[in-house]
PyMOL Python script that loads the backbone (N, CA, C, O; Angstrom):
from pymol import cmd

cmd.read_pdbstr("""\
ATOM      1  N   UNK A   1      -4.819  -6.613 -27.452  1.00  0.00           N
ATOM      2  CA  UNK A   1      -3.637  -7.355 -26.715  1.00  0.00           C
ATOM      3  C   UNK A   1      -2.154  -6.802 -26.802  1.00  0.00           C
ATOM      4  O   UNK A   1      -1.509  -6.377 -25.844  1.00  0.00           O
ATOM      5  N   UNK A   2      -1.729  -6.879 -28.109  1.00  0.00           N
ATOM      6  CA  UNK A   2      -0.969  -7.098 -29.267  1.00  0.00           C
ATOM      7  C   UNK A   2       0.598  -5.815 -28.231  1.00  0.00           C
ATOM      8  O   UNK A   2       1.654  -5.897 -27.603  1.00  0.00           O
ATOM      9  N   UNK A   3      -0.598  -4.645 -28.862  1.00  0.00           N
ATOM     10  CA  UNK A   3      -0.679  -3.426 -28.200  1.00  0.00           C
ATOM     11  C   UNK A   3       0.637  -2.773 -27.232  1.00  0.00           C
ATOM     12  O   UNK A   3       1.715  -2.207 -27.412  1.00  0.00           O
ATOM     13  N   UNK A   4      -0.163  -3.223 -26.181  1.00  0.00           N
ATOM     14  CA  UNK A   4       1.038  -3.307 -24.987  1.00  0.00           C
ATOM     15  C   UNK A   4       2.891  -3.588 -25.129  1.00  0.00           C
ATOM     16  O   UNK A   4       3.835  -2.865 -24.811  1.00  0.00           O
ATOM     17  N   UNK A   5       2.853  -4.517 -25.547  1.00  0.00           N
ATOM     18  CA  UNK A   5       3.523  -5.412 -25.366  1.00  0.00           C
ATOM     19  C   UNK A   5       5.339  -4.216 -26.116  1.00  0.00           C
ATOM     20  O   UNK A   5       6.411  -3.956 -25.570  1.00  0.00           O
ATOM     21  N   UNK A   6       4.919  -3.955 -27.132  1.00  0.00           N
ATOM     22  CA  UNK A   6       5.790  -2.701 -27.441  1.00  0.00           C
ATOM     23  C   UNK A   6       5.708  -1.772 -27.063  1.00  0.00           C
ATOM     24  O   UNK A   6       6.686  -1.027 -27.128  1.00  0.00           O
ATOM     25  N   UNK A   7       4.849  -1.460 -26.644  1.00  0.00           N
ATOM     26  CA  UNK A   7       5.273   0.225 -26.041  1.00  0.00           C
ATOM     27  C   UNK A   7       5.561   0.187 -24.468  1.00  0.00           C
ATOM     28  O   UNK A   7       5.825   1.079 -23.661  1.00  0.00           O
ATOM     29  N   UNK A   8       5.364  -1.545 -24.323  1.00  0.00           N
ATOM     30  CA  UNK A   8       5.620  -2.075 -22.594  1.00  0.00           C
ATOM     31  C   UNK A   8       7.568  -1.932 -23.384  1.00  0.00           C
ATOM     32  O   UNK A   8       8.326  -1.955 -22.414  1.00  0.00           O
ATOM     33  N   UNK A   9       8.284  -1.826 -24.540  1.00  0.00           N
ATOM     34  CA  UNK A   9       9.494  -2.159 -24.414  1.00  0.00           C
ATOM     35  C   UNK A   9       9.861  -1.048 -24.754  1.00  0.00           C
ATOM     36  O   UNK A   9      11.084  -0.960 -24.868  1.00  0.00           O
ATOM     37  N   UNK A  10       9.049   0.245 -25.059  1.00  0.00           N
ATOM     38  CA  UNK A  10       9.929   1.321 -25.837  1.00  0.00           C
ATOM     39  C   UNK A  10      10.296   2.223 -23.884  1.00  0.00           C
ATOM     40  O   UNK A  10      11.293   2.633 -23.290  1.00  0.00           O
ATOM     41  N   UNK A  11       8.854   2.126 -23.602  1.00  0.00           N
ATOM     42  CA  UNK A  11       9.105   2.607 -22.254  1.00  0.00           C
ATOM     43  C   UNK A  11      10.534   2.249 -21.697  1.00  0.00           C
ATOM     44  O   UNK A  11      11.525   2.978 -21.667  1.00  0.00           O
ATOM     45  N   UNK A  12      10.354   0.529 -21.125  1.00  0.00           N
ATOM     46  CA  UNK A  12      11.561  -0.163 -20.831  1.00  0.00           C
ATOM     47  C   UNK A  12      12.403   0.678 -21.399  1.00  0.00           C
ATOM     48  O   UNK A  12      12.377   1.726 -20.753  1.00  0.00           O
ATOM     49  N   UNK A  13      13.328   0.758 -22.519  1.00  0.00           N
ATOM     50  CA  UNK A  13      14.701   1.186 -23.336  1.00  0.00           C
ATOM     51  C   UNK A  13      14.724   3.159 -22.852  1.00  0.00           C
ATOM     52  O   UNK A  13      15.590   4.005 -23.075  1.00  0.00           O
ATOM     53  N   UNK A  14      13.299   3.277 -22.106  1.00  0.00           N
ATOM     54  CA  UNK A  14      13.815   4.563 -22.132  1.00  0.00           C
ATOM     55  C   UNK A  14      14.742   4.895 -20.686  1.00  0.00           C
ATOM     56  O   UNK A  14      15.822   5.341 -20.300  1.00  0.00           O
ATOM     57  N   UNK A  15      13.684   4.425 -20.308  1.00  0.00           N
ATOM     58  CA  UNK A  15      14.624   4.365 -18.444  1.00  0.00           C
ATOM     59  C   UNK A  15      15.211   3.772 -18.848  1.00  0.00           C
ATOM     60  O   UNK A  15      15.035   4.421 -19.879  1.00  0.00           O
ATOM     61  N   UNK A  16      16.241   2.626 -19.302  1.00  0.00           N
ATOM     62  CA  UNK A  16      17.776   2.357 -19.533  1.00  0.00           C
ATOM     63  C   UNK A  16      18.700   3.381 -19.807  1.00  0.00           C
ATOM     64  O   UNK A  16      19.658   3.828 -19.178  1.00  0.00           O
ATOM     65  N   UNK A  17      18.317   3.581 -20.623  1.00  0.00           N
ATOM     66  CA  UNK A  17      18.911   4.592 -21.533  1.00  0.00           C
ATOM     67  C   UNK A  17      19.186   6.545 -20.830  1.00  0.00           C
ATOM     68  O   UNK A  17      20.120   7.336 -20.963  1.00  0.00           O
ATOM     69  N   UNK A  18      18.185   6.609 -20.296  1.00  0.00           N
ATOM     70  CA  UNK A  18      17.658   7.812 -19.421  1.00  0.00           C
ATOM     71  C   UNK A  18      18.776   8.141 -18.769  1.00  0.00           C
ATOM     72  O   UNK A  18      19.129   9.102 -19.453  1.00  0.00           O
ATOM     73  N   UNK A  19      19.533   8.038 -17.989  1.00  0.00           N
ATOM     74  CA  UNK A  19      20.820   8.447 -17.619  1.00  0.00           C
ATOM     75  C   UNK A  19      22.201   7.530 -17.222  1.00  0.00           C
ATOM     76  O   UNK A  19      22.730   7.327 -16.129  1.00  0.00           O
ATOM     77  N   UNK A  20      22.561   7.049 -18.640  1.00  0.00           N
ATOM     78  CA  UNK A  20      23.051   5.964 -19.142  1.00  0.00           C
ATOM     79  C   UNK A  20      24.756   7.380 -19.411  1.00  0.00           C
ATOM     80  O   UNK A  20      24.779   8.133 -20.385  1.00  0.00           O
ATOM     81  N   UNK A  21      25.743   7.375 -18.477  1.00  0.00           N
ATOM     82  CA  UNK A  21      26.757   8.044 -19.288  1.00  0.00           C
ATOM     83  C   UNK A  21      26.584   9.315 -18.643  1.00  0.00           C
ATOM     84  O   UNK A  21      27.343  10.223 -18.983  1.00  0.00           O
ATOM     85  N   UNK A  22      25.282   9.633 -17.340  1.00  0.00           N
ATOM     86  CA  UNK A  22      25.842  10.817 -17.067  1.00  0.00           C
ATOM     87  C   UNK A  22      26.053  11.107 -15.801  1.00  0.00           C
ATOM     88  O   UNK A  22      25.559  12.103 -15.274  1.00  0.00           O
ATOM     89  N   UNK A  23      26.937  10.123 -15.080  1.00  0.00           N
ATOM     90  CA  UNK A  23      28.134   9.774 -14.622  1.00  0.00           C
ATOM     91  C   UNK A  23      29.483   9.632 -13.844  1.00  0.00           C
ATOM     92  O   UNK A  23      30.349   9.024 -14.472  1.00  0.00           O
ATOM     93  N   UNK A  24      29.776  10.007 -12.790  1.00  0.00           N
ATOM     94  CA  UNK A  24      31.606   9.639 -13.022  1.00  0.00           C
ATOM     95  C   UNK A  24      31.970   8.460 -12.619  1.00  0.00           C
ATOM     96  O   UNK A  24      31.033   7.676 -12.465  1.00  0.00           O
ATOM     97  N   UNK A  25      33.397   7.919 -12.312  1.00  0.00           N
ATOM     98  CA  UNK A  25      33.451   6.483 -11.630  1.00  0.00           C
ATOM     99  C   UNK A  25      32.424   7.678 -10.227  1.00  0.00           C
ATOM    100  O   UNK A  25      32.094   8.819  -9.906  1.00  0.00           O
ATOM    101  N   UNK A  26      32.358   5.810  -9.810  1.00  0.00           N
ATOM    102  CA  UNK A  26      32.390   5.784  -8.004  1.00  0.00           C
ATOM    103  C   UNK A  26      33.408   5.482  -7.536  1.00  0.00           C
ATOM    104  O   UNK A  26      33.726   4.321  -7.792  1.00  0.00           O
ATOM    105  N   UNK A  27      33.901   5.880  -7.105  1.00  0.00           N
ATOM    106  CA  UNK A  27      34.821   5.977  -5.817  1.00  0.00           C
ATOM    107  C   UNK A  27      36.316   5.637  -5.942  1.00  0.00           C
ATOM    108  O   UNK A  27      36.569   5.127  -7.033  1.00  0.00           O
ATOM    109  N   UNK A  28      36.998   5.729  -5.418  1.00  0.00           N
ATOM    110  CA  UNK A  28      38.125   5.241  -5.445  1.00  0.00           C
ATOM    111  C   UNK A  28      38.271   3.571  -6.126  1.00  0.00           C
ATOM    112  O   UNK A  28      38.874   3.577  -7.199  1.00  0.00           O
ATOM    113  N   UNK A  29      37.902   2.459  -5.748  1.00  0.00           N
ATOM    114  CA  UNK A  29      37.569   1.639  -5.972  1.00  0.00           C
ATOM    115  C   UNK A  29      37.253   0.762  -7.696  1.00  0.00           C
ATOM    116  O   UNK A  29      37.832  -0.103  -8.353  1.00  0.00           O
ATOM    117  N   UNK A  30      35.857   1.709  -7.867  1.00  0.00           N
ATOM    118  CA  UNK A  30      35.567   1.420  -9.354  1.00  0.00           C
ATOM    119  C   UNK A  30      36.860   1.987 -10.116  1.00  0.00           C
ATOM    120  O   UNK A  30      37.384   1.288 -10.983  1.00  0.00           O
ATOM    121  N   UNK A  31      37.334   3.145  -9.822  1.00  0.00           N
ATOM    122  CA  UNK A  31      38.882   3.830 -10.705  1.00  0.00           C
ATOM    123  C   UNK A  31      39.942   2.547 -10.225  1.00  0.00           C
ATOM    124  O   UNK A  31      40.751   2.426 -11.145  1.00  0.00           O
ATOM    125  N   UNK A  32      40.175   1.776  -9.385  1.00  0.00           N
ATOM    126  CA  UNK A  32      40.741   1.484  -9.263  1.00  0.00           C
ATOM    127  C   UNK A  32      40.784  -0.118 -10.135  1.00  0.00           C
ATOM    128  O   UNK A  32      41.577  -0.523 -10.985  1.00  0.00           O
ATOM    129  N   UNK A  33      39.762  -0.679  -9.603  1.00  0.00           N
ATOM    130  CA  UNK A  33      39.372  -1.845 -11.025  1.00  0.00           C
ATOM    131  C   UNK A  33      39.243  -1.706 -12.266  1.00  0.00           C
ATOM    132  O   UNK A  33      39.511  -2.648 -13.011  1.00  0.00           O
ATOM    133  N   UNK A  34      38.666  -0.125 -12.903  1.00  0.00           N
ATOM    134  CA  UNK A  34      39.124   0.124 -14.048  1.00  0.00           C
ATOM    135  C   UNK A  34      40.633  -0.456 -14.883  1.00  0.00           C
ATOM    136  O   UNK A  34      40.951  -1.218 -15.796  1.00  0.00           O
ATOM    137  N   UNK A  35      41.358   0.608 -13.737  1.00  0.00           N
ATOM    138  CA  UNK A  35      42.720   0.753 -13.854  1.00  0.00           C
ATOM    139  C   UNK A  35      43.419  -0.665 -14.009  1.00  0.00           C
ATOM    140  O   UNK A  35      44.411  -0.817 -14.722  1.00  0.00           O
ATOM    141  N   UNK A  36      42.983  -1.416 -13.480  1.00  0.00           N
ATOM    142  CA  UNK A  36      43.973  -3.337 -13.070  1.00  0.00           C
ATOM    143  C   UNK A  36      43.384  -3.788 -14.919  1.00  0.00           C
ATOM    144  O   UNK A  36      44.018  -4.155 -15.909  1.00  0.00           O
ATOM    145  N   UNK A  37      41.828  -3.507 -14.659  1.00  0.00           N
ATOM    146  CA  UNK A  37      41.484  -4.199 -15.922  1.00  0.00           C
ATOM    147  C   UNK A  37      41.641  -3.813 -17.004  1.00  0.00           C
ATOM    148  O   UNK A  37      41.230  -4.564 -17.889  1.00  0.00           O
ATOM    149  N   UNK A  38      42.383  -2.313 -17.486  1.00  0.00           N
ATOM    150  CA  UNK A  38      42.685  -2.302 -18.576  1.00  0.00           C
ATOM    151  C   UNK A  38      44.208  -2.395 -18.650  1.00  0.00           C
ATOM    152  O   UNK A  38      44.497  -2.381 -19.847  1.00  0.00           O
ATOM    153  N   UNK A  39      45.141  -2.469 -18.014  1.00  0.00           N
ATOM    154  CA  UNK A  39      46.007  -3.041 -17.623  1.00  0.00           C
ATOM    155  C   UNK A  39      46.966  -4.378 -18.197  1.00  0.00           C
ATOM    156  O   UNK A  39      48.041  -4.725 -18.686  1.00  0.00           O
ATOM    157  N   UNK A  40      45.724  -4.771 -17.737  1.00  0.00           N
ATOM    158  CA  UNK A  40      45.394  -6.342 -18.017  1.00  0.00           C
ATOM    159  C   UNK A  40      45.377  -6.528 -19.539  1.00  0.00           C
ATOM    160  O   UNK A  40      46.040  -7.395 -20.108  1.00  0.00           O
ATOM    161  N   UNK A  41      44.409  -5.473 -20.284  1.00  0.00           N
ATOM    162  CA  UNK A  41      44.033  -5.878 -21.253  1.00  0.00           C
ATOM    163  C   UNK A  41      44.967  -5.271 -22.309  1.00  0.00           C
ATOM    164  O   UNK A  41      45.205  -5.985 -23.283  1.00  0.00           O
ATOM    165  N   UNK A  42      45.524  -4.067 -22.256  1.00  0.00           N
ATOM    166  CA  UNK A  42      46.439  -3.416 -22.667  1.00  0.00           C
ATOM    167  C   UNK A  42      47.989  -4.211 -22.885  1.00  0.00           C
ATOM    168  O   UNK A  42      48.802  -4.024 -23.790  1.00  0.00           O
ATOM    169  N   UNK A  43      48.094  -5.450 -21.348  1.00  0.00           N
ATOM    170  CA  UNK A  43      49.868  -6.007 -21.146  1.00  0.00           C
ATOM    171  C   UNK A  43      49.630  -7.322 -22.191  1.00  0.00           C
ATOM    172  O   UNK A  43      50.532  -8.011 -22.666  1.00  0.00           O
ATOM    173  N   UNK A  44      48.637  -7.435 -22.349  1.00  0.00           N
ATOM    174  CA  UNK A  44      47.951  -8.875 -22.538  1.00  0.00           C
ATOM    175  C   UNK A  44      48.750 -10.082 -21.738  1.00  0.00           C
ATOM    176  O   UNK A  44      49.233 -11.185 -21.993  1.00  0.00           O
ATOM    177  N   UNK A  45      48.587  -9.169 -20.585  1.00  0.00           N
ATOM    178  CA  UNK A  45      49.003 -10.534 -19.153  1.00  0.00           C
ATOM    179  C   UNK A  45      47.679 -10.543 -18.507  1.00  0.00           C
ATOM    180  O   UNK A  45      47.572  -9.555 -17.780  1.00  0.00           O
ATOM    181  N   UNK A  46      46.564 -11.337 -18.500  1.00  0.00           N
ATOM    182  CA  UNK A  46      45.072 -12.225 -17.767  1.00  0.00           C
ATOM    183  C   UNK A  46      46.028 -13.056 -16.663  1.00  0.00           C
ATOM    184  O   UNK A  46      45.777 -12.096 -15.934  1.00  0.00           O
ATOM    185  N   UNK A  47      46.481 -13.514 -16.229  1.00  0.00           N
ATOM    186  CA  UNK A  47      47.149 -13.884 -15.282  1.00  0.00           C
ATOM    187  C   UNK A  47      47.524 -13.617 -13.882  1.00  0.00           C
ATOM    188  O   UNK A  47      47.249 -14.275 -12.879  1.00  0.00           O
ATOM    189  N   UNK A  48      48.473 -12.098 -14.047  1.00  0.00           N
ATOM    190  CA  UNK A  48      48.652 -11.310 -12.679  1.00  0.00           C
ATOM    191  C   UNK A  48      48.224 -10.036 -12.883  1.00  0.00           C
ATOM    192  O   UNK A  48      48.673  -8.998 -13.371  1.00  0.00           O
ATOM    193  N   UNK A  49      46.709 -10.615 -12.101  1.00  0.00           N
ATOM    194  CA  UNK A  49      46.616  -8.645 -11.966  1.00  0.00           C
ATOM    195  C   UNK A  49      47.593  -7.402 -11.603  1.00  0.00           C
ATOM    196  O   UNK A  49      47.858  -7.160 -10.425  1.00  0.00           O
ATOM    197  N   UNK A  50      47.889  -6.963 -12.203  1.00  0.00           N
ATOM    198  CA  UNK A  50      48.869  -5.310 -11.575  1.00  0.00           C
ATOM    199  C   UNK A  50      48.163  -3.773 -11.800  1.00  0.00           C
ATOM    200  O   UNK A  50      47.457  -3.175 -12.611  1.00  0.00           O
ATOM    201  N   UNK A  51      49.005  -3.521 -10.230  1.00  0.00           N
ATOM    202  CA  UNK A  51      48.319  -1.774  -9.913  1.00  0.00           C
ATOM    203  C   UNK A  51      49.530  -1.460 -10.404  1.00  0.00           C
ATOM    204  O   UNK A  51      50.315  -2.265  -9.902  1.00  0.00           O
ATOM    205  N   UNK A  52      50.123  -0.695 -11.141  1.00  0.00           N
ATOM    206  CA  UNK A  52      51.230   0.459 -11.229  1.00  0.00           C
ATOM    207  C   UNK A  52      51.924  -0.159 -11.555  1.00  0.00           C
ATOM    208  O   UNK A  52      52.993   0.437 -11.689  1.00  0.00           O
ATOM    209  N   UNK A  53      51.973  -1.181 -11.809  1.00  0.00           N
ATOM    210  CA  UNK A  53      52.804  -2.340 -12.493  1.00  0.00           C
ATOM    211  C   UNK A  53      53.474  -3.474 -11.495  1.00  0.00           C
ATOM    212  O   UNK A  53      54.470  -4.103 -11.852  1.00  0.00           O
ATOM    213  N   UNK A  54      52.725  -3.718  -9.978  1.00  0.00           N
ATOM    214  CA  UNK A  54      52.856  -3.932  -9.083  1.00  0.00           C
ATOM    215  C   UNK A  54      51.529  -5.045  -8.936  1.00  0.00           C
ATOM    216  O   UNK A  54      50.467  -4.712  -9.462  1.00  0.00           O
ATOM    217  N   UNK A  55      51.596  -6.077  -8.371  1.00  0.00           N
ATOM    218  CA  UNK A  55      51.274  -7.665  -8.519  1.00  0.00           C
ATOM    219  C   UNK A  55      49.638  -6.929  -7.019  1.00  0.00           C
ATOM    220  O   UNK A  55      49.705  -6.602  -5.834  1.00  0.00           O
ATOM    221  N   UNK A  56      48.422  -7.003  -8.076  1.00  0.00           N
ATOM    222  CA  UNK A  56      47.493  -6.911  -7.162  1.00  0.00           C
ATOM    223  C   UNK A  56      46.976  -7.899  -6.966  1.00  0.00           C
ATOM    224  O   UNK A  56      46.388  -8.285  -7.977  1.00  0.00           O
ATOM    225  N   UNK A  57      46.837  -8.862  -5.741  1.00  0.00           N
ATOM    226  CA  UNK A  57      46.534 -10.207  -5.036  1.00  0.00           C
ATOM    227  C   UNK A  57      45.870  -9.391  -3.980  1.00  0.00           C
ATOM    228  O   UNK A  57      46.782  -9.297  -3.158  1.00  0.00           O
ATOM    229  N   UNK A  58      44.921  -8.786  -3.518  1.00  0.00           N
ATOM    230  CA  UNK A  58      43.944  -9.105  -2.850  1.00  0.00           C
ATOM    231  C   UNK A  58      42.589  -9.718  -2.752  1.00  0.00           C
ATOM    232  O   UNK A  58      41.911 -10.287  -1.896  1.00  0.00           O
ATOM    233  N   UNK A  59      42.481  -9.333  -4.080  1.00  0.00           N
ATOM    234  CA  UNK A  59      41.290  -9.832  -4.330  1.00  0.00           C
ATOM    235  C   UNK A  59      41.059 -11.260  -5.245  1.00  0.00           C
ATOM    236  O   UNK A  59      42.034 -11.603  -5.913  1.00  0.00           O
ATOM    237  N   UNK A  60      39.999 -12.002  -5.310  1.00  0.00           N
ATOM    238  CA  UNK A  60      40.147 -13.615  -6.478  1.00  0.00           C
ATOM    239  C   UNK A  60      40.308 -12.554  -8.028  1.00  0.00           C
ATOM    240  O   UNK A  60      39.736 -11.464  -7.998  1.00  0.00           O
ATOM    241  N   UNK A  61      40.939 -12.873  -9.054  1.00  0.00           N
ATOM    242  CA  UNK A  61      40.960 -12.306 -10.594  1.00  0.00           C
ATOM    243  C   UNK A  61      40.018 -12.656 -11.164  1.00  0.00           C
ATOM    244  O   UNK A  61      40.192 -12.435 -12.362  1.00  0.00           O
ATOM    245  N   UNK A  62      38.683 -13.281 -10.895  1.00  0.00           N
ATOM    246  CA  UNK A  62      38.350 -13.439 -11.930  1.00  0.00           C
ATOM    247  C   UNK A  62      37.141 -12.239 -12.277  1.00  0.00           C
ATOM    248  O   UNK A  62      36.964 -12.045 -13.479  1.00  0.00           O
ATOM    249  N   UNK A  63      36.407 -11.527 -11.444  1.00  0.00           N
ATOM    250  CA  UNK A  63      35.936  -9.468 -11.356  1.00  0.00           C
ATOM    251  C   UNK A  63      37.039  -9.042 -12.604  1.00  0.00           C
ATOM    252  O   UNK A  63      36.580  -8.341 -13.506  1.00  0.00           O
ATOM    253  N   UNK A  64      38.325  -9.405 -12.669  1.00  0.00           N
ATOM    254  CA  UNK A  64      39.102  -8.587 -12.954  1.00  0.00           C
ATOM    255  C   UNK A  64      39.128  -8.316 -14.421  1.00  0.00           C
ATOM    256  O   UNK A  64      39.025  -7.318 -15.135  1.00  0.00           O
ATOM    257  N   UNK A  65      39.415 -10.359 -14.687  1.00  0.00           N
ATOM    258  CA  UNK A  65      39.446 -10.778 -15.536  1.00  0.00           C
ATOM    259  C   UNK A  65      37.841 -10.604 -16.878  1.00  0.00           C
ATOM    260  O   UNK A  65      37.836 -10.478 -18.102  1.00  0.00           O
ATOM    261  N   UNK A  66      36.837 -10.673 -15.969  1.00  0.00           N
ATOM    262  CA  UNK A  66      35.770  -9.724 -16.380  1.00  0.00           C
ATOM    263  C   UNK A  66      35.682  -8.605 -16.590  1.00  0.00           C
ATOM    264  O   UNK A  66      35.674  -8.297 -17.782  1.00  0.00           O
ATOM    265  N   UNK A  67      35.609  -7.844 -15.889  1.00  0.00           N
ATOM    266  CA  UNK A  67      36.011  -6.047 -16.824  1.00  0.00           C
ATOM    267  C   UNK A  67      36.535  -5.926 -18.290  1.00  0.00           C
ATOM    268  O   UNK A  67      36.146  -5.354 -19.308  1.00  0.00           O
ATOM    269  N   UNK A  68      38.144  -7.133 -17.766  1.00  0.00           N
ATOM    270  CA  UNK A  68      39.183  -6.152 -18.703  1.00  0.00           C
ATOM    271  C   UNK A  68      38.639  -7.203 -20.133  1.00  0.00           C
ATOM    272  O   UNK A  68      38.600  -6.590 -21.200  1.00  0.00           O
ATOM    273  N   UNK A  69      38.325  -8.372 -20.171  1.00  0.00           N
ATOM    274  CA  UNK A  69      37.440  -9.066 -21.575  1.00  0.00           C
ATOM    275  C   UNK A  69      35.688  -8.024 -21.948  1.00  0.00           C
ATOM    276  O   UNK A  69      35.033  -8.223 -22.971  1.00  0.00           O
ATOM    277  N   UNK A  70      35.419  -7.344 -21.226  1.00  0.00           N
ATOM    278  CA  UNK A  70      34.514  -6.593 -21.802  1.00  0.00           C
ATOM    279  C   UNK A  70      35.054  -5.250 -22.250  1.00  0.00           C
ATOM    280  O   UNK A  70      34.312  -4.441 -22.807  1.00  0.00           O
TER     281      UNK A  70
END
""", "prot")
cmd.dss("prot")
cmd.show_as("cartoon", "prot")
cmd.util.cbc("prot")
cmd.orient("prot")
């Protein structure tokens, strides 16, 4: 009964890591969000999200903060 647990864990890990890193950014939204998060992190400005040095206030900043913190 204990044998299926490690096999199941191994199978889950293989399926999780199988295609990790095999795709590029998806559409313009993901690239924009990652650029804003990178700018927040590099400029150390966590209050106002900026896109090309202009304030980007079309979206609530919580998801951007989480992306930049990661």
